[in-house]
C-alpha positions in Angstrom: 0.0 0.0 0.0 1.4 3.4 -1.0 2.6 5.7 1.8 0.0 8.3 0.8 -2.8 5.7 1.3 -1.4 4.7 4.7 -1.3 8.3 5.8 -4.9 8.7 4.6 -6.1 5.7 6.5 -4.3 6.8 9.7 -5.8 10.3 9.3 -9.3 8.8 8.9 -8.8 6.5 11.9 -7.7 9.6 13.9 -10.9 11.4 12.8 -13.0 8.4 13.8 -11.3 8.3 17.3 -11.9 12.0 17.7 -15.5 11.7 16.8 -16.0 8.9 19.2 -14.5 11.0 22.0 -16.8 13.9 21.1 -19.8 11.6 21.0 -18.9 10.3 24.5 -18.5 13.8 25.8 -21.9 14.9 24.3 -23.5 11.8 25.8 -22.1 12.6 29.2 -23.4 16.2 28.9 -26.9 14.9 28.0 -26.8 12.7 31.1 -25.8 15.6 33.3 -28.6 17.8 31.8 -31.1 15.0 32.4 -30.1 14.7 36.1 -30.2 18.5 36.4 -33.7 18.7 34.9 -34.9 16.2 37.5 -33.0 17.5 40.6 -33.0 21.2 39.9 -36.2 21.7 38.0 -38.8 18.9 38.6 -38.0 18.5 42.3 -38.1 22.2 43.1 -41.3 22.5 41.1 -42.9 19.9 43.3 -41.6 21.8 46.4 -43.2 25.0 45.1 -46.5 23.1 44.7 -46.3 21.9 48.3 -45.3 25.3 49.5 -48.3 26.9 47.6 -50.6 24.3 49.3 -49.1 25.1 52.7 -49.6 28.9 52.2 -53.2 28.4 51.2 -53.7 26.1 54.2 -52.6 28.9 56.4 -54.9 31.3 54.7 -57.9 29.0 55.0 -57.2 28.4 58.7 -57.0 32.2 59.2 -60.3 32.8 57.3 -61.9 30.1 59.5 -60.8 32.0 62.5 -62.3 35.3 61.2 -65.6 33.9 59.7 -66.6 31.3 62.3 -69.6 32.3 64.4 -68.2 30.5 67.4 -64.6 31.6 67.4 -62.2 28.7 67.8 -59.7 28.7 70.6 -56.9 31.1 69.7 -54.3 28.7 71.2 -55.4 25.9 68.9 -55.4 28.2 65.9 -51.9 29.4 66.9 -50.7 25.8 67.2 -52.0 24.8 63.8 -50.4 27.9 62.2 -47.2 27.0 63.9 -47.3 23.5 62.2 -47.9 25.2 58.8 -45.0 27.6 59.5 -42.6 24.8 60.3 -43.8 23.0 57.2 -43.1 26.1 55.1 -39.7 26.6 56.6 -38.8 23.0 55.9 -39.9 23.4 52.2 -38.0 26.6 51.8 -34.8 25.1 53.2 -35.2 22.1 50.8 -35.8 24.5 47.9 -32.8 26.6 48.8 -30.5 23.5 48.5 -31.3 23.1 44.8 -29.3 24.8 42.1 -30.8 28.2 41.5 -30.1 30.9 39.0 -29.3 34.4 40.3 -32.8 35.6 39.4 -34.4 32.6 41.2 -32.2 33.2 44.3 -33.3 36.9 44.3 -37.0 35.9 44.1 -36.5 33.3 46.9 -35.1 36.0 49.2 -38.0 38.3 48.3 -40.5 35.6 49.0 -38.9 34.9 52.4 -39.2 38.6 53.4 -42.8 38.7 52.2 -43.6 35.5 54.1 -42.1 36.8 57.3 -44.2 39.9 57.1 -47.3 37.9 56.4 -46.6 35.6 59.3 -46.4 38.5 61.7 -49.7 39.9 60.4 -51.2 36.4 60.6 -50.1 36.0 64.2 -51.8 39.2 65.1 -55.0 38.2 63.4 -54.9 34.8 65.1 -54.3 36.1 68.6 -55.7 39.6 68.9 -58.2 40.2 66.2 -61.4 40.0 68.3 -60.0 42.4 70.9 -58.9 45.0 68.4 -61.0 48.1 67.5 -63.1 47.8 64.4 -61.0 50.2 62.4 -57.8 48.2 63.2 -59.6 45.0 62.3 -60.4 46.4 58.8 -56.9 47.7 58.4 -55.3 44.5 59.5 -57.5 42.4 57.3 -56.7 44.5 54.2 -53.0 44.6 54.9 -52.9 40.8 55.4 -54.8 40.2 52.2 -52.4 42.4 50.3 -49.4 40.6 51.8 -50.9 37.3 50.9 -51.4 38.4 47.3 -47.8 39.5 47.1 -46.4 36.1 48.3 -48.6 34.2 45.9 -47.5 36.4 43.0 -43.8 35.8 44.0 -44.4 32.1 44.1 -46.0 32.2 40.7 -43.0 34.1 39.4 -40.7 31.5 40.9 -42.7 28.7 39.2 -42.4 30.6 35.8 -38.7 30.9 36.3 -38.4 27.2 36.9 -40.3 26.5 33.7 -38.2 28.9 31.7 -34.9 27.5 32.9 -36.2 23.9 32.4 -37.0 24.7 28.8 -33.5 26.1 28.3 -32.0 22.9 29.6 -34.3 20.8 27.4 -33.2 22.9 24.4 -29.5 22.3 25.2 -30.2 18.6 25.5 -31.8 18.6 22.1 -28.8 20.3 20.6 -26.4 17.9 22.2 -28.6 14.9 21.0 -28.4 16.3 17.4 -24.6 16.6 17.8 -24.5 12.9 18.8 -26.5 12.0 15.7 -24.2 14.0 13.4 -21.1 12.5 15.0 -22.5 9.0 14.7 -23.3 9.5 11.0 -19.8 10.9 10.5 -18.2 7.8 12.2 -20.2 5.5 10.0 -19.3 7.4 6.9 -15.6 7.4 7.8 -15.6 3.7 8.5 -17.2 3.0 5.2 -14.7 5.3 3.5 -11.8 3.5 5.1 -13.2 0.1 4.2 -13.7 1.1 0.6 -10.2 2.7 0.4 -8.6 -0.5 1.7 -10.7 -2.6 -0.7 -9.9 -0.4 -3.7 -6.1 -0.4 -2.9 -6.2 -4.2 -2.5 -7.7 -4.8 -5.9 
């Protein structure tokens, strides 16, 4: 076999090995993106759903306290609210351990501040509402309602951010999958070319 042909075959084999290496690297990235979509997108989304449920549970408990004809024991209401608050704190801690973008982290801090403010208003409603002057009751109810709307809005924005980043991860995974397809087709083409070259020089 001429030296030129040997060099050609060696070059083609080098290209095949390089494409195999690139394929493996792309496959590894796809695996990392898949794990990230689960751990840092799907799991946090489930946490946000549970957190939303917990916040609404607190709100319903508070409304029961305000609307009930026979007012429930304030100590019992406070105990139930405390359980909801511990649940919310646990979910927030779990959510904070996931990988967050800068914007998500900012929204999380905003949500924590809003929730702390709402919790203080909530505690005042639960323990002192019936003993307050009518004007203060109206003011407190309006302020608590506004604070509740704000934390729900921030939660919805966090959920939207989760969806947006998840879509970006999926798009990157699709691009990497296409790269693998292209590299695989290139490998097959190079193998066929090497095989035909060897056959042609043999005969």
